PLY file of the C-alpha trace (Angstrom):
ply
format ascii 1.0
element vertex 267
property float x
property float y
property float z
element edge 266
property int vertex1
property int vertex2
end_header
-22.80 70.63 -71.33
-20.23 67.86 -71.45
-20.72 64.56 -73.02
-23.46 62.56 -72.32
-24.16 60.68 -69.11
-22.43 57.65 -69.55
-22.22 56.10 -66.41
-24.61 54.93 -63.86
-22.18 54.75 -61.34
-20.97 58.13 -61.68
-25.14 58.91 -60.70
-24.55 57.35 -57.69
-21.32 59.49 -56.60
-22.77 62.80 -57.90
-26.51 61.81 -56.00
-24.44 61.02 -53.04
-21.87 63.83 -52.71
-25.37 66.03 -53.34
-27.42 64.61 -50.57
-23.71 64.80 -48.73
-23.77 68.40 -49.55
-27.24 69.61 -48.89
-27.00 68.23 -45.47
-24.19 70.03 -44.00
-26.29 73.40 -46.11
-29.18 72.59 -44.17
-28.14 70.84 -40.87
-31.25 72.44 -39.07
-33.83 72.72 -42.19
-33.28 68.93 -43.91
-35.93 66.33 -43.54
-35.08 64.01 -46.51
-34.28 64.42 -50.36
-35.79 61.77 -53.38
-35.50 61.08 -56.36
-39.33 61.49 -58.56
-39.51 61.17 -62.50
-38.30 59.43 -64.36
-35.98 56.70 -62.40
-38.95 56.60 -59.57
-41.38 55.40 -62.22
-38.32 52.73 -63.80
-38.10 54.29 -67.53
-35.30 56.19 -67.65
-32.46 55.75 -70.06
-28.32 57.91 -69.80
-30.64 60.96 -71.54
-32.79 61.39 -68.24
-33.26 64.73 -65.77
-32.11 63.71 -62.64
-35.31 64.47 -61.04
-35.55 65.60 -57.16
-37.06 66.83 -54.11
-35.71 67.65 -51.17
-37.98 68.26 -48.26
-37.54 70.87 -45.64
-38.92 72.25 -42.10
-40.07 75.65 -42.97
-39.57 78.26 -46.27
-35.92 78.79 -46.42
-33.82 81.90 -44.88
-31.96 83.57 -47.21
-28.74 82.39 -45.99
-30.11 79.25 -46.51
-30.67 80.85 -49.79
-27.20 81.39 -50.37
-26.03 78.43 -49.63
-27.55 76.11 -51.69
-26.94 78.78 -54.70
-22.90 78.12 -54.40
-23.45 74.46 -53.11
-25.42 74.45 -56.92
-22.32 76.40 -58.99
-20.36 73.72 -57.55
-22.68 70.47 -57.98
-22.35 71.60 -61.01
-19.21 71.45 -61.76
-18.46 67.85 -61.48
-16.70 65.99 -63.69
-19.72 63.26 -64.33
-21.95 64.92 -66.58
-24.74 63.51 -65.34
-23.99 66.80 -62.43
-25.49 69.34 -65.32
-28.21 67.07 -65.53
-29.81 67.48 -61.70
-33.04 69.51 -61.54
-35.46 69.66 -58.67
-37.26 71.83 -55.74
-36.65 72.49 -52.02
-41.03 71.69 -50.41
-41.27 73.18 -46.96
-42.67 69.80 -45.23
-46.40 71.87 -44.39
-46.64 72.88 -48.34
-45.97 69.01 -49.64
-48.31 68.01 -47.62
-51.08 70.32 -48.53
-51.94 70.20 -51.88
-54.49 72.71 -52.03
-51.24 74.89 -51.99
-50.15 72.93 -55.10
-48.56 76.03 -57.17
-46.70 78.19 -55.01
-43.06 78.71 -56.08
-40.83 76.90 -54.40
-36.57 77.16 -54.77
-36.30 75.21 -57.71
-32.79 73.90 -59.91
-34.15 73.83 -63.38
-32.50 70.85 -66.09
-28.80 72.13 -66.73
-29.03 75.05 -64.62
-26.27 76.08 -62.21
-28.47 78.50 -59.45
-32.25 78.01 -57.97
-35.20 80.40 -59.07
-38.71 80.48 -57.75
-40.87 78.53 -59.91
-44.07 75.99 -59.57
-42.33 73.73 -61.44
-42.56 71.19 -59.04
-44.86 71.49 -56.81
-48.09 69.99 -58.35
-50.54 67.11 -57.82
-48.74 64.53 -59.57
-45.26 65.14 -58.59
-46.53 64.72 -55.08
-48.51 61.56 -56.56
-45.05 60.06 -58.66
-42.93 60.68 -55.95
-45.66 59.24 -52.81
-46.26 56.06 -55.22
-42.51 55.59 -56.53
-40.12 57.67 -55.35
-36.52 56.57 -54.43
-35.26 57.58 -50.39
-32.20 59.04 -50.77
-31.88 60.12 -47.21
-34.80 60.18 -44.53
-38.42 58.74 -43.95
-40.48 56.88 -46.21
-42.28 59.45 -48.88
-45.92 58.21 -47.55
-44.65 59.37 -44.20
-45.00 62.95 -46.02
-47.80 63.22 -48.61
-51.51 62.28 -48.56
-52.91 60.19 -50.81
-54.37 61.96 -54.00
-57.45 61.05 -55.42
-57.62 59.55 -59.68
-59.65 62.06 -60.37
-58.17 65.28 -58.68
-54.98 64.04 -60.94
-56.65 63.75 -64.19
-58.53 66.86 -63.31
-54.55 68.44 -62.92
-53.54 66.41 -65.82
-56.45 67.84 -68.46
-56.14 71.51 -66.98
-52.19 70.90 -67.94
-52.73 70.27 -71.43
-55.05 73.72 -71.94
-52.99 76.04 -70.04
-50.14 74.90 -71.60
-51.48 74.68 -74.69
-52.76 77.73 -75.23
-49.34 79.58 -74.02
-47.85 77.84 -77.35
-50.58 78.28 -79.69
-51.41 81.75 -78.84
-47.22 82.82 -79.04
-45.39 79.43 -81.08
-42.17 81.34 -81.85
-41.36 81.71 -77.91
-40.58 77.57 -78.54
-40.14 77.27 -81.71
-36.33 75.36 -81.20
-35.71 72.12 -82.04
-35.28 71.10 -77.92
-38.87 72.57 -77.56
-39.66 70.79 -80.24
-39.62 67.73 -79.59
-40.00 68.02 -75.91
-44.14 69.48 -76.61
-44.50 66.66 -78.88
-43.33 64.00 -76.16
-45.37 65.47 -73.56
-48.25 66.24 -75.13
-48.53 62.57 -75.65
-47.15 61.55 -72.04
-50.30 64.07 -70.84
-52.96 61.80 -73.12
-51.71 58.64 -71.93
-51.27 59.20 -68.07
-54.97 61.62 -68.78
-56.68 58.37 -70.23
-54.85 56.02 -67.38
-55.77 57.94 -64.85
-51.52 56.91 -63.59
-48.84 59.40 -63.76
-45.95 57.76 -66.02
-42.83 58.01 -68.35
-42.33 59.91 -71.84
-41.78 56.43 -73.39
-44.62 54.76 -72.20
-46.93 58.08 -73.68
-44.58 57.88 -76.66
-45.24 54.11 -77.19
-48.97 54.42 -76.32
-49.31 57.20 -78.39
-47.87 55.32 -81.73
-50.39 52.68 -80.98
-53.29 54.46 -80.14
-53.25 57.79 -82.71
-53.40 58.01 -86.30
-50.55 56.22 -87.68
-49.34 59.67 -89.36
-48.12 60.72 -86.18
-45.58 58.20 -85.39
-43.34 59.56 -87.61
-42.94 63.02 -85.46
-43.39 61.03 -82.26
-40.07 58.84 -83.60
-38.39 62.57 -84.40
-38.83 63.93 -81.06
-37.38 60.80 -79.13
-34.01 60.84 -80.95
-34.24 63.96 -80.43
-33.37 63.65 -76.89
-29.68 63.86 -76.69
-27.67 67.02 -76.55
-30.29 69.54 -75.44
-27.70 72.01 -74.02
-27.22 72.35 -78.63
-30.77 71.73 -79.45
-32.28 74.45 -77.44
-30.39 76.89 -79.56
-30.96 75.66 -82.94
-34.18 76.36 -84.65
-37.22 73.54 -85.71
-37.20 72.13 -88.20
-40.19 74.16 -89.92
-42.69 70.98 -91.45
-41.89 69.30 -87.70
-43.47 72.43 -85.44
-45.76 73.04 -88.01
-46.68 69.16 -87.39
-46.30 69.57 -83.30
-49.07 72.29 -82.96
-51.29 70.64 -84.65
-50.46 67.54 -82.68
-50.86 70.17 -79.49
-54.45 71.12 -80.83
-55.15 67.31 -81.31
-53.88 65.78 -77.64
-56.24 68.49 -76.43
-59.60 67.81 -78.51
-58.90 64.26 -77.05
-57.88 65.13 -73.75
-61.88 66.46 -73.31
-63.18 63.24 -74.27
-61.15 61.42 -71.87
-62.36 63.38 -69.42
-65.66 62.86 -69.87
-67.86 59.68 -67.75
0 1
1 2
2 3
3 4
4 5
5 6
6 7
7 8
8 9
9 10
10 11
11 12
12 13
13 14
14 15
15 16
16 17
17 18
18 19
19 20
20 21
21 22
22 23
23 24
24 25
25 26
26 27
27 28
28 29
29 30
30 31
31 32
32 33
33 34
34 35
35 36
36 37
37 38
38 39
39 40
40 41
41 42
42 43
43 44
44 45
45 46
46 47
47 48
48 49
49 50
50 51
51 52
52 53
53 54
54 55
55 56
56 57
57 58
58 59
59 60
60 61
61 62
62 63
63 64
64 65
65 66
66 67
67 68
68 69
69 70
70 71
71 72
72 73
73 74
74 75
75 76
76 77
77 78
78 79
79 80
80 81
81 82
82 83
83 84
84 85
85 86
86 87
87 88
88 89
89 90
90 91
91 92
92 93
93 94
94 95
95 96
96 97
97 98
98 99
99 100
100 101
101 102
102 103
103 104
104 105
105 106
106 107
107 108
108 109
109 110
110 111
111 112
112 113
113 114
114 115
115 116
116 117
117 118
118 119
119 120
120 121
121 122
122 123
123 124
124 125
125 126
126 127
127 128
128 129
129 130
130 131
131 132
132 133
133 134
134 135
135 136
136 137
137 138
138 139
139 140
140 141
141 142
142 143
143 144
144 145
145 146
146 147
147 148
148 149
149 150
150 151
151 152
152 153
153 154
154 155
155 156
156 157
157 158
158 159
159 160
160 161
161 162
162 163
163 164
164 165
165 166
166 167
167 168
168 169
169 170
170 171
171 172
172 173
173 174
174 175
175 176
176 177
177 178
178 179
179 180
180 181
181 182
182 183
183 184
184 185
185 186
186 187
187 188
188 189
189 190
190 191
191 192
192 193
193 194
194 195
195 196
196 197
197 198
198 199
199 200
200 201
201 202
202 203
203 204
204 205
205 206
206 207
207 208
208 209
209 210
210 211
211 212
212 213
213 214
214 215
215 216
216 217
217 218
218 219
219 220
220 221
221 222
222 223
223 224
224 225
225 226
226 227
227 228
228 229
229 230
230 231
231 232
232 233
233 234
234 235
235 236
236 237
237 238
238 239
239 240
240 241
241 242
242 243
243 244
244 245
245 246
246 247
247 248
248 249
249 250
250 251
251 252
252 253
253 254
254 255
255 256
256 257
257 258
258 259
259 260
260 261
261 262
262 263
263 264
264 265
265 266
């Protein structure tokens, strides 16, 4: 990975190139392209992922996917480091409109990747909610025209389920995540998920970290701060071992958030 992004003007250029290229690659399938995630909720910095959603008319054909694979390999090689911070999915419009089809794998570009894979990463109620209420339109109709309202109860149930499903995966095989990137990533995401569950709406990692420091025991503040300060250079940190003591505390933090989430969901 190149140096961390330094200019939001560079980001604008990368996004313009991406939108133009996707429209050329998908002339008949393209519906719209949007930003969601931290850029949509207004709590981003130079280390943020650039979370995008492309809405397409139907399931992509093999030829369309092949053109996108070439496109994303080329975009990754652009001079701006923002080009290596892109992450997003291609959503058929009918799936985006149908919350009961959450979890269906979509064509997905992972952060730091050159190519698409099938993943359910973005196919959640939380992503739909952020996109509908805060999404930034790069091209196409307003996202509210593509997504029906999602109830707070449904969002909170999904947040609770994610806390427990991922938590069990982490605790059953902690070695799978035992590197410096995932150690901090887990802490920040679990702080955010509990914050969002309590608030009843999606938020950012920054908001979750600050809320957790203010609302959990002070003993967790150092772990949260170290996780936040460790965000730069994920391509390097994912190859480095986690600090042993911090990782054990991270596993305890996951257990704490799982327990707190049960109480937060109670009537």
